[in-house]
N, C-alpha and C positions, 0 to 999 in steps of 0.2 A: 584825290591824291593825284590827280593831273596838276594843280596848281602846285604843290608839291615838288612834283620832277621839273614843272620849268623852271621853280626858283633855284634849284640845282643847277639845272643846264647854264645859265646866264654866268657860271662862276669856274675860271678853270682850276684853281685851287691844287697848286704845286705843293709837295712836300719831300724836301731832301729825307733820305732814309739814313743813308750811310756814306762818309761821318755821320753821327748822328748831330745836328746842329742846334744852336743855342735855342733858334726857335722852337724846340722842342722840350724847354724847360719844365713846362708845368707837367710833363711826364711824372715828375717827383713828387706832384701833389697825389692824395689815394686816387681820386674821384677822376685822376686823366692817366692812372700808370695802366699797365700792364695791356694798352693799345685801345684802353675805354675812354668815355667821354660821359659828361654827366646828363648828357641829349644825345638826340637822332636826329636823322635829315632822313627824310623819304625820297632818293633819288634814285634815276635808273632801274626801276621794278619797284615791284609794290613791299620790299622788305626794307625795313627803314634800316639807315646802317650809320655809326659812327661820323662826325664832319670830316674827319681826315682819315679815315680808315685808310689802312692800306697793308701791302705784302712784305714781308721781310724773310722770305725762304722758310726754315723752318724755327724762325727766331719770331718772337713779340713784337709789332711796329710800334714803337712808343715815336708815335707821331705825336700827339698830344694836338695843340693849334697851328703846328709848323703850317699847314696848308690856309692860313688865316694871318700869316703877314707878307703883305704885297700892295701895290701901287693901284689907285684908278684913276681917268682921267688924263692918262698921260699919251701924248703922239709926238711923231719925229719933229724936229724943228722947234721944241716949246723949250723955253727956259725952266718949267715949272709943270706939275701937273694938276689939274684943278680939283680932283677929289671924287667927280663926277657931278659937279656943279651945272654943267653946260649940258643937260640932258640925258644923263645917265653916261654909262661905257659900253653896255651888252645889247645887239652888238655896235661897234662905233663906226660911223660912216662920214666923220667930219673933222678937219683940220681945227683941232680943239682953241688953237690960240690964232690963226690965222696966219700963220710963218713962210707959208708957199712952199715947205722944202718938199723934195721930189724924192720917190721913194729910189732905193738904190737896188732893190732887191725885186728884179722884174722879170726873169727867168723864170717860165711856169715849172719847170725842174724844181723850182727852190720854194716857188709858192705851196701855200696848204688848204687854201681858200680863195672859190670864185675865180680859180687856175686858166679859167678860157676867158677871161675879161681883157680886151687890148691894155697892157700898163699903160696908166694913167689917163685912160679915159672915165667919161662919168659913170660906166658900168663899172670900172675898178674900185669898189668903194672900200677895198680895206690899205688903200695907197696910203692914208695915215697913221696906221697903227704900228707900232712898235716894231716888229718883224720885218716891216720892209726896207727898215734901215737899219738892223742889230744893232743895239747898243745904243743908237743916237736917240732916244726917247729918254727922258727925266725919270726919275723916280723921287720919292718920298726921300726914301733912306737906302743904303748899299745894303742892309740887312732886313728892309721890309718894313712895315707900318701894321701894325695891330690894326686889323679891319679894314686895314686898304685905306683910311682917310682920317679925317679928324671929324667925321660925323656919318650918319648911315649911308650907305651907298647900295646901288644896284644889287639885284642877285643876295647871296649868302654872305656880305659884307660886315655881319656881325663878327664880336669877338667876347669871349666870357671874362672878365675881369678875375684876376688873381692877387696872390701876392707876389707875383714879378712884372706884371705888366697890368694894363688897362688899355682901353679903347683908344686908339690915336697916337701910342707911343709910338717912336724910332726906336728899331731894333738897335742899331749901333749904339745908343745912349743908355738902354734900359736892360739890355740883357748882357748880362756876366760873361767873363770867361767860364766855358762848361769843355774841359777837354775830352774830346771825343775817344779816345784811345790810338786813335793812327798814327802811325809813325812810319814816315816814306822815306826812303833812301835817294838821294837826287839821281837822277837818269835812270829808276825803276818806273814800271806801270804798275799801276793801280787801279783797282774797281771802285767805281762809286755805283749807288741807287738813288733812284727816286722815282715818284709816282706822281700822275697827274689827276687829279680828281672826274673832272670833264674836258672837254674837248674843245679849243678856242683856235687850235693851230699854232703856227709859229715855230720856233724854235730856242735853244737855250745854249749857255756856254758858262764853262767854269772858269775862275780867277781866283789868284792868292793876292794878299796883302797880309805885310808883316805884324805882327799882333802888336808890337809898339805904335804903329802908327795909326792915324785917323782912320777909319773903316769908312771911306769913301770911295764913290764911282771911280775919281781921278786915282786914287792908290789901285785897285782894283783892275783898272784900264794898264797899269803896269807891266801885269805879270797874267796873260791869260793863259792857261794850261791848254795845251794841245792835247788833241784826243791820239790813242794807239791806237787805234783799230774798230772795227764794226761793232754797235753795243747788239744788245740780245734783250727780250722781252720776255718777262713771266706773266703769262695768263691767269684769268682769275680762278681757273682750275688748277692751277700750281705748274703747270707744262711752261718750259721755257723752250723759246726760239731765238735763232742766230738771226740777226735783221741784217740788211744790207745798207747801212748810214749813209745817208747826203748829207755833204760837208757843205760849207758857206764859206769862202774865206775873200770874197771881193763884195766891196761895197758894206762892209762889217766896220764895229769902232770895239776896240783899237785897230786903225788901219791892218789891213792883212790877217788879223786874228782871225780862228777859225769857230764858227758857230755848228751846231749841228740840229738839223731839219727833225720837227718834230716827226717820227716816223708812223704815227696811226692815223689815220684819216678818216673824216666827219662825213654824214652824209647830209640832211637835209634840216640840221638845228641852226635855229636863229636867221633864218631866209638865207642859207650860205649858198644856195644855189644858183647860176645865173640863168638868165630867162631860156625857155625852152630845153632846160635838162631835167631831168623824171628827178623826184624828190629821192628816189632810192640809189641814184647813182652816188659812188665813192668820188671823193676828191682826188683823189689817186687809188694805185693797188693796195689792198690791205697787206701786211705782212705774213698771214695765212689764211685757210680757206674756212669760211663759218656761212651758215646757211642763215636765210631771215628767221630769227626768232618773234614769238609774241612780246608785245612791248614789255610785258610785266617781266621778261626772261633776257633783255636786253645787256644787263647790269654785267661789265666786264667783257664785251665783245672785243675782238683785237680789232675790229673795222673802227671803231674809234664812236661808236654811235651814243654808248656811253662807257666809260672808263676806269669808274672805280677800281679800285685793287689791282691796276694795271701798273707794273713795277718795271721800270727801263736801267739796266745795268749798262755801264759806260766803263770805259776803258780811258784812262789820263797815261800821260806822257808826262811824269814830274822833270821841271826843266832841270839840268845839269847846272847852269850856271848858280843857283841857289847859294846862299850862305845859309848853312844850317841854323837851325832856331824854329821859334815860336810864330806860326804863322796862322791866319783864317784864311777859310777855303769859301770861297763865295759860289753858290750856283745864281744864274739870274736866268730866267723863263720870260722871252717876249711873246706877246700873245700875237696873232693876225686878224682873229674875227673881232678883236676888243681892245679899247684903249687899257691894256692892263698890264704890269708885270710883276712877275714873284720874285724874291728873293729869299735866301737862305744862307746862313753862314756857321761855320763848323770849326772849332780848332782845333788844328792838327798840328805836328812836328816834322819837319825836314830834317834830316839828318845827313 
């Protein structure tokens, strides 16, 4: 059981829940429908769960394999990801291409891992990872890559081949248009839902690209979607709490665009603690009180020690200047503890 738990802990596995993304296309297959999967992981405790398990209020979370579309081996300043070929990615403590690019997120208030280390110092081992310059790390594909790379990766980088996609496929190339049902008027405030399977810190942003354009990072950079206010968090027991969101708009790409820091702290996973800090210490204050629980019961804790089935509700402001039409909404989650980026793409209509 311990080996299985450690395997899950080394991959963040983000899933966009609503609007329902193309990445969840396998949910139309019997073995993946109704929130099921043909196998389970034993993660966060003694009770196995489906690989991309998540909560969607009172509705079934049709996530299928959404959390398995990502990029591995990606650090700031590099032209491309290496797929984990240079020593894995979890945790990542190196400049994978020798670019020498400096981190732009150095204020401890915006960091999520090893926050007491002086920025840029030898002790600052997350300085090369995607969140330290949000949006600057390369990805294999703006809609994610099945399994994270072209071959096996560290942690749970597997992907079950189906009639829709196979391991190593690029989301923008193989995932067909799949209307999510979301119709958003310009200038309106809209709610989205997503979950993180385990905690690698960092933060995230939503972006838009016109449906008829190539779904590239360059296209998504043209239209970042601003947040409209604080987010909320649904805990594993169904309780929903309001967060005090931390937004970041300096040192980001596109320049001046707003990202949100992941609101859930971690404790001692993956050697995240700086020297001299107790393993039980949170990286920052958790959004709710919780007592220390036995390891077998830690699944779904709001501290982020284990995060399966914790859902984040975000409020977005749909830009007023957009031309009505069909768009693809992208969610990009940049990790801080690992050299990984998660992407999801959903089809919506702007009116």
